VOZABA-688632 format. One line per field, with one value per residue (C-alpha): residue number from 1; y, z, x. Coordinates in nm, 2 decimals. Last residue first. Example, Ala and Ser with C-alpha at 12.3 -4.5 7.8 and 13.67 -1.06 7.14 Angstrom:
2
num 2,1
yy -0.11,-0.45
zz 0.71,0.78
xx 1.37,1.23
***
This chain:
436
num 436,435,434,433,432,431,430,429,428,427,426,425,424,423,422,421,420,419,418,417,416,415,414,413,412,411,410,409,408,407,406,405,404,403,402,401,400,399,398,397,396,395,394,393,392,391,390,389,388,387,386,385,384,383,382,381,380,379,378,377,376,375,374,373,372,371,370,369,368,367,366,365,364,363,362,361,360,359,358,357,356,355,354,353,352,351,350,349,348,347,346,345,344,343,342,341,340,339,338,337,336,335,334,333,332,331,330,329,328,327,326,325,324,323,322,321,320,319,318,317,316,315,314,313,312,311,310,309,308,307,306,305,304,303,302,301,300,299,298,297,296,295,294,293,292,291,290,289,288,287,286,285,284,283,282,281,280,279,278,277,276,275,274,273,272,271,270,269,268,267,266,265,264,263,262,261,260,259,258,257,256,255,254,253,252,251,250,249,248,247,246,245,244,243,242,241,240,239,238,237,236,235,234,233,232,231,230,229,228,227,226,225,224,223,222,221,220,219,218,217,216,215,214,213,212,211,210,209,208,207,206,205,204,203,202,201,200,199,198,197,196,195,194,193,192,191,190,189,188,187,186,185,184,183,182,181,180,179,178,177,176,175,174,173,172,171,170,169,168,167,166,165,164,163,162,161,160,159,158,157,156,155,154,153,152,151,150,149,148,147,146,145,144,143,142,141,140,139,138,137,136,135,134,133,132,131,130,129,128,127,126,125,124,123,122,121,120,119,118,117,116,115,114,113,112,111,110,109,108,107,106,105,104,103,102,101,100,99,98,97,96,95,94,93,92,91,90,89,88,87,86,85,84,83,82,81,80,79,78,77,76,75,74,73,72,71,70,69,68,67,66,65,64,63,62,61,60,59,58,57,56,55,54,53,52,51,50,49,48,47,46,45,44,43,42,41,40,39,38,37,36,35,34,33,32,31,30,29,28,27,26,25,24,23,22,21,20,19,18,17,16,15,14,13,12,11,10,9,8,7,6,5,4,3,2,1
yy -4.36,-4.56,-4.42,-4.19,-4.36,-4.72,-4.67,-4.46,-4.71,-5.00,-4.82,-4.74,-5.10,-5.23,-4.97,-5.00,-5.24,-5.15,-4.79,-4.57,-4.52,-4.18,-4.03,-4.13,-3.96,-3.64,-3.64,-3.67,-3.37,-3.07,-3.29,-3.33,-3.70,-3.91,-4.00,-4.10,-4.40,-4.66,-4.60,-4.60,-4.97,-5.06,-4.87,-5.04,-5.38,-5.31,-5.21,-4.84,-4.67,-4.54,-4.37,-4.03,-4.03,-4.03,-3.68,-3.51,-3.82,-3.89,-3.54,-3.58,-3.91,-3.75,-3.46,-3.13,-2.79,-2.94,-2.72,-2.97,-3.23,-3.13,-3.46,-3.35,-3.05,-3.24,-3.51,-3.24,-3.04,-3.36,-3.42,-3.06,-3.07,-3.38,-3.19,-3.19,-3.47,-3.80,-3.99,-4.33,-4.54,-4.34,-4.01,-3.78,-3.46,-3.34,-3.00,-2.85,-2.75,-2.95,-3.25,-3.20,-3.22,-3.53,-3.70,-3.61,-3.78,-4.12,-4.08,-4.18,-4.54,-4.44,-4.70,-4.92,-4.61,-4.54,-4.90,-4.87,-4.54,-4.70,-4.76,-4.82,-4.99,-4.88,-4.95,-4.61,-4.39,-4.56,-4.53,-4.15,-4.12,-4.33,-4.11,-3.79,-3.96,-4.06,-3.71,-3.55,-3.79,-3.72,-3.35,-3.36,-3.55,-3.30,-2.99,-2.81,-2.43,-2.49,-2.71,-2.48,-2.18,-2.35,-2.46,-2.10,-1.97,-2.24,-2.19,-1.91,-2.08,-2.41,-2.26,-2.10,-2.43,-2.64,-2.40,-2.35,-2.73,-2.75,-2.48,-2.63,-2.63,-2.33,-2.13,-1.83,-1.59,-1.56,-1.92,-1.95,-1.67,-1.86,-2.16,-1.92,-1.78,-2.12,-2.26,-1.96,-1.95,-2.32,-2.28,-2.02,-2.20,-2.56,-2.79,-2.99,-2.76,-2.98,-3.26,-3.05,-2.81,-3.08,-3.26,-2.94,-2.86,-3.21,-3.17,-2.85,-2.50,-2.25,-1.91,-1.62,-1.44,-1.34,-1.69,-1.78,-1.69,-1.87,-2.19,-2.18,-2.11,-2.36,-2.63,-2.56,-2.58,-2.91,-3.05,-2.97,-2.68,-2.74,-2.69,-2.37,-2.49,-2.34,-2.34,-2.23,-1.98,-1.90,-2.17,-1.99,-1.72,-1.99,-1.94,-2.26,-2.13,-1.79,-1.93,-2.17,-1.87,-1.72,-1.86,-2.00,-2.35,-2.21,-2.00,-2.31,-2.26,-2.01,-1.75,-1.57,-1.42,-1.35,-1.19,-1.10,-0.81,-0.69,-1.01,-0.82,-1.09,-1.02,-1.31,-1.11,-0.84,-1.10,-1.28,-0.97,-0.91,-1.26,-1.22,-0.90,-1.02,-1.33,-1.11,-0.92,-0.75,-1.09,-1.11,-1.46,-1.44,-1.09,-1.16,-1.49,-1.29,-1.27,-1.10,-0.98,-0.94,-0.76,-0.78,-0.51,-0.51,-0.23,-0.18,0.17,0.06,-0.22,0.03,0.23,-0.09,-0.16,0.18,0.12,-0.22,-0.07,0.20,-0.06,-0.28,0.01,0.23,0.46,0.73,0.82,0.91,0.59,0.68,1.01,0.85,0.58,0.83,1.05,0.76,0.65,0.99,1.02,0.69,0.56,0.37,0.23,0.50,0.48,0.11,0.16,0.43,0.19,-0.09,0.12,0.26,-0.09,-0.21,0.09,0.01,-0.35,-0.25,-0.26,-0.24,-0.61,-0.57,-0.55,-0.43,-0.79,-0.74,-0.65,-0.50,-0.54,-0.39,-0.52,-0.29,-0.47,-0.27,-0.01,-0.23,-0.51,-0.86,-1.04,-1.29,-1.14,-0.80,-0.92,-1.04,-0.71,-0.51,-0.71,-0.81,-1.19,-1.17,-0.97,-1.21,-1.50,-1.32,-1.27,-1.64,-1.75,-2.05,-1.85,-1.91,-2.22,-2.21,-2.15,-1.93,-1.88,-1.79,-1.60,-1.65,-1.40,-1.62,-1.57,-1.70,-1.48,-1.44,-1.82,-1.88,-1.63,-1.80,-2.16,-2.06,-1.90,-2.21,-2.44,-2.23,-2.19,-2.22,-1.92,-1.55,-1.35,-1.22,-1.12,-0.86,-0.82,-1.12,-1.12,-1.03,-1.19,-1.50,-1.33,-1.53,-1.33,-1.24,-0.92,-0.94,-0.67
zz -1.90,-2.20,-2.54,-2.65,-2.98,-2.86,-2.54,-2.71,-2.99,-2.74,-2.54,-2.85,-2.97,-2.62,-2.56,-2.90,-2.84,-2.47,-2.56,-2.29,-2.51,-2.67,-2.37,-2.14,-2.38,-2.38,-2.00,-1.98,-2.22,-1.99,-1.73,-1.98,-2.07,-1.96,-1.63,-1.83,-2.00,-1.75,-1.53,-1.85,-1.91,-1.55,-1.54,-1.86,-1.73,-1.41,-1.64,-1.68,-1.53,-1.23,-1.42,-1.45,-1.10,-0.95,-1.08,-0.77,-0.64,-0.99,-1.02,-0.69,-0.82,-1.15,-1.00,-0.95,-1.11,-1.46,-1.70,-1.71,-1.82,-2.19,-2.33,-2.53,-2.68,-2.77,-2.96,-3.13,-3.23,-3.38,-3.58,-3.71,-3.81,-4.01,-4.25,-4.37,-4.12,-4.30,-4.44,-4.60,-4.89,-5.16,-5.00,-4.83,-4.67,-4.33,-4.16,-4.47,-4.29,-4.55,-4.47,-4.10,-4.17,-4.39,-4.12,-3.86,-4.07,-4.04,-3.71,-3.47,-3.44,-3.31,-3.32,-3.57,-3.78,-3.80,-3.89,-4.18,-4.30,-4.36,-4.17,-4.25,-4.01,-3.99,-3.62,-3.49,-3.78,-3.84,-3.46,-3.49,-3.78,-3.59,-3.29,-3.50,-3.67,-3.33,-3.20,-3.50,-3.47,-3.09,-3.15,-3.41,-3.18,-2.90,-3.11,-3.31,-3.28,-3.02,-3.25,-3.56,-3.34,-3.16,-3.50,-3.62,-3.31,-3.34,-3.71,-3.67,-3.40,-3.57,-3.91,-3.76,-3.62,-3.92,-4.17,-3.97,-3.96,-4.33,-4.41,-4.23,-4.52,-4.68,-4.36,-4.48,-4.44,-4.80,-4.87,-4.52,-4.60,-4.89,-4.66,-4.41,-4.68,-4.83,-4.50,-4.42,-4.77,-4.75,-4.40,-4.54,-4.85,-4.70,-4.94,-4.66,-4.44,-4.26,-4.52,-4.82,-4.75,-4.67,-4.99,-5.19,-5.05,-5.12,-5.48,-5.49,-5.46,-5.71,-5.60,-5.81,-5.79,-6.05,-6.10,-5.74,-5.69,-6.01,-5.89,-5.54,-5.66,-5.94,-5.70,-5.47,-5.76,-5.87,-5.52,-5.51,-5.28,-4.97,-5.01,-5.03,-5.02,-5.25,-5.13,-5.39,-5.22,-5.25,-5.00,-4.71,-4.70,-4.66,-4.28,-4.07,-3.92,-3.86,-3.65,-3.48,-3.34,-3.34,-3.68,-3.77,-3.88,-4.15,-4.29,-4.36,-4.17,-4.17,-4.37,-4.71,-4.88,-5.25,-5.28,-5.61,-5.68,-6.00,-6.07,-6.22,-6.10,-5.74,-5.59,-5.42,-5.28,-5.13,-4.97,-4.80,-4.67,-4.52,-4.37,-4.20,-4.09,-3.92,-3.68,-3.71,-3.38,-3.22,-3.43,-3.53,-3.89,-3.93,-3.80,-3.98,-4.30,-4.27,-4.61,-4.79,-5.16,-5.28,-5.66,-5.81,-6.15,-6.40,-6.70,-6.59,-6.53,-6.31,-6.08,-6.05,-5.95,-5.70,-5.54,-5.52,-5.36,-5.10,-5.00,-4.98,-4.76,-4.53,-4.44,-4.14,-4.04,-4.40,-4.50,-4.71,-4.90,-5.02,-5.12,-5.32,-5.51,-5.58,-5.73,-5.94,-6.10,-6.14,-6.31,-6.25,-5.93,-5.72,-5.45,-5.45,-5.37,-5.08,-4.93,-4.98,-4.81,-4.51,-4.47,-4.51,-4.22,-4.00,-4.08,-3.99,-3.65,-3.51,-3.13,-3.08,-3.35,-3.73,-3.81,-3.91,-4.19,-4.45,-4.74,-5.11,-5.38,-5.74,-5.96,-6.28,-6.59,-6.65,-6.43,-6.69,-6.63,-6.94,-6.74,-6.87,-6.78,-6.43,-6.39,-6.51,-6.28,-5.96,-5.79,-5.81,-5.71,-5.40,-5.30,-5.35,-5.14,-4.87,-4.87,-4.86,-4.64,-4.34,-4.14,-4.24,-4.56,-4.70,-5.00,-5.02,-5.37,-5.52,-5.86,-6.14,-6.24,-6.61,-6.59,-6.58,-6.21,-6.15,-6.41,-6.23,-5.89,-6.02,-6.24,-5.95,-5.74,-6.01,-6.08,-5.71,-5.79,-5.77,-5.71,-5.73,-6.08,-5.95,-5.72,-5.39,-5.19,-4.83,-4.58,-4.35,-4.54,-4.81,-5.01,-5.27,-5.01,-5.15,-5.23,-5.09
xx 1.58,1.69,1.59,1.31,1.25,1.28,1.08,0.81,0.77,0.75,0.48,0.28,0.28,0.19,-0.08,-0.24,-0.53,-0.55,-0.66,-0.51,-0.20,-0.29,-0.48,-0.19,0.05,-0.16,-0.19,0.19,0.24,0.28,0.46,0.74,0.79,1.09,0.92,0.62,0.78,0.87,0.56,0.36,0.44,0.37,0.04,-0.07,0.02,-0.18,-0.47,-0.55,-0.86,-0.67,-0.39,-0.53,-0.67,-0.32,-0.25,-0.10,0.07,0.21,0.34,0.53,0.67,0.78,0.96,0.77,0.83,0.89,1.09,1.38,1.13,1.17,1.07,0.76,0.95,1.27,1.07,0.86,1.17,1.33,1.02,0.99,1.36,1.30,1.07,0.71,0.63,0.57,0.27,0.29,0.19,0.37,0.47,0.23,0.35,0.25,0.25,0.10,-0.22,-0.42,-0.19,-0.26,-0.64,-0.60,-0.39,-0.66,-0.93,-0.76,-0.55,-0.83,-0.71,-0.36,-0.08,-0.27,-0.33,0.04,0.11,-0.14,0.01,0.34,0.67,1.03,1.27,1.64,1.64,1.76,1.68,1.34,1.27,1.33,1.08,0.83,0.87,0.80,0.51,0.35,0.41,0.24,-0.05,-0.09,-0.06,-0.33,-0.57,-0.49,-0.56,-0.29,-0.24,0.03,0.23,0.21,0.30,0.59,0.73,0.70,0.89,1.15,1.25,1.50,1.71,1.69,1.79,2.10,2.24,2.14,2.29,2.61,2.66,2.58,2.83,3.13,3.38,3.21,3.22,3.43,3.14,3.02,2.92,2.77,2.53,2.38,2.32,2.15,1.92,1.85,1.73,1.51,1.36,1.28,1.13,0.89,0.79,0.76,0.94,1.12,1.31,1.57,1.60,1.51,1.79,2.05,1.97,1.99,2.33,2.46,2.35,2.55,2.42,2.55,2.67,2.80,2.46,2.21,2.07,2.07,1.70,1.61,1.78,1.62,1.26,1.29,1.41,1.12,0.87,1.03,1.02,0.65,0.57,0.36,-0.01,-0.23,-0.59,-0.85,-1.21,-1.45,-1.67,-2.04,-2.15,-1.98,-2.25,-2.52,-2.48,-2.43,-2.11,-2.28,-2.56,-2.31,-2.12,-1.77,-1.68,-1.34,-1.43,-1.67,-1.39,-1.18,-0.85,-0.56,-0.76,-0.75,-1.05,-1.12,-1.46,-1.63,-1.86,-2.03,-2.23,-2.52,-2.76,-2.65,-2.46,-2.18,-2.40,-2.64,-2.35,-2.23,-2.59,-2.62,-2.27,-2.35,-2.69,-2.54,-2.34,-2.02,-1.96,-1.87,-1.55,-1.44,-1.57,-1.41,-1.06,-1.09,-1.06,-0.68,-0.65,-0.96,-0.90,-1.22,-1.27,-1.49,-1.64,-1.68,-1.91,-2.01,-2.36,-2.22,-2.04,-2.37,-2.55,-2.27,-2.34,-2.71,-2.66,-2.42,-2.67,-2.95,-2.74,-2.70,-2.41,-2.46,-2.22,-2.15,-1.79,-1.74,-2.06,-1.92,-1.59,-1.77,-1.99,-1.69,-1.49,-1.79,-1.82,-1.44,-1.39,-1.04,-1.12,-0.85,-0.86,-1.24,-1.23,-0.99,-1.22,-1.52,-1.33,-1.23,-1.59,-1.73,-1.52,-1.62,-1.99,-1.94,-1.80,-1.45,-1.41,-1.30,-1.04,-1.01,-0.66,-0.56,-0.81,-0.55,-0.74,-0.67,-0.90,-0.88,-1.10,-1.17,-1.28,-1.00,-0.77,-0.73,-0.86,-0.74,-0.52,-0.19,-0.32,-0.40,-0.05,0.10,-0.13,-0.04,-0.36,-0.32,0.05,-0.02,-0.29,-0.05,0.22,-0.05,-0.13,0.24,0.25,0.38,0.06,-0.13,-0.33,-0.68,-0.77,-1.15,-1.26,-1.56,-1.71,-1.77,-2.07,-2.01,-1.65,-1.35,-1.33,-1.37,-1.09,-0.87,-0.89,-0.85,-0.55,-0.37,-0.42,-0.30,0.01,0.10,0.47,0.71,0.68,1.00,0.93,0.58,0.73,0.53,0.65,0.54,0.81,1.06,1.18,1.39,1.64,1.84,2.12,2.28,2.65,2.87
***
């Protein structure tokens, strides 16, 4: 039996299996080593490897290489997915203090932390006193708080909690640093405007987790195959990058199934097997990325998917200017989607991170089989949506909307309702979606 070296189900815990992210790692450690003992906010879409990065940062061998040994620096990891609507700030501090005590090698400090973790009331004064004792011992604490949006979005954690946490992190002794991970910028994930405008967020350097570079992706694949008898061909690499791009999760998925094909007598049909199995595995994550996008993001994603399909049909390339002509609100949205790693930028244009995402979007928006009413029935029920359009606009949409799922017809109407881009958008939809 030969073990598959590609794992897409769990975060990476062994540093030798961790690839890329050199710039992001250097940024975090340089802030910890400087006099300010700075905090960092790691931001990246789900499945981009945020937990793997935190695991790497706190691994003893990695910290030793960065001159942050465990006798002086306590690295404390906490998965905040367990924070729910019943969790209080006191309970969170109890968990964190327990975790700190388990990492501490100084008996006196350990006992102090254990005692405070059992208190029914934990005040800012108690926490300040504890950190003062930590400082006297020449120690510093690094809290790695995974999925921190479970705190910023929790109504039990009000402005006072974030004000106090900030005050602990900016004390003159600089004995506490925070490294948080979240899907979006923390200030975008708050449950109230009072928290969103809090100075708490100003203490962080925001570190975005991007797609791998192609070199990083190739290094991951080659190193993973080193201890096996398999070598991927140039055609294999081309197939992998086409359907998965350089997205860490999808890259591992694609490589895993391709590796499997080598050992299941499918070598002659390995790319067909790869595509079939990849699509089944990828769909839940594609759904998640799509459903967590707002309408402007969905319009830009749809436009890019249609442009990619048009390019295949007509052989025409496109650039960012053409995309902006098709949707005038695409400017800032493109940057947002790139930060979320759903887009990659190449030369003078943006593209979806993989061709599989584009094909999935086209399939999703045209899935009329799920509609409970036919198009004419839908039109009667939603007549008001079309009233503000010109007669030409109604005619153009009348040829397009029957091909669109009822879930997305309003989205398409919103997109093409601007007379300036109606004709261009209508042509794109007709070409990319084909005859009715």
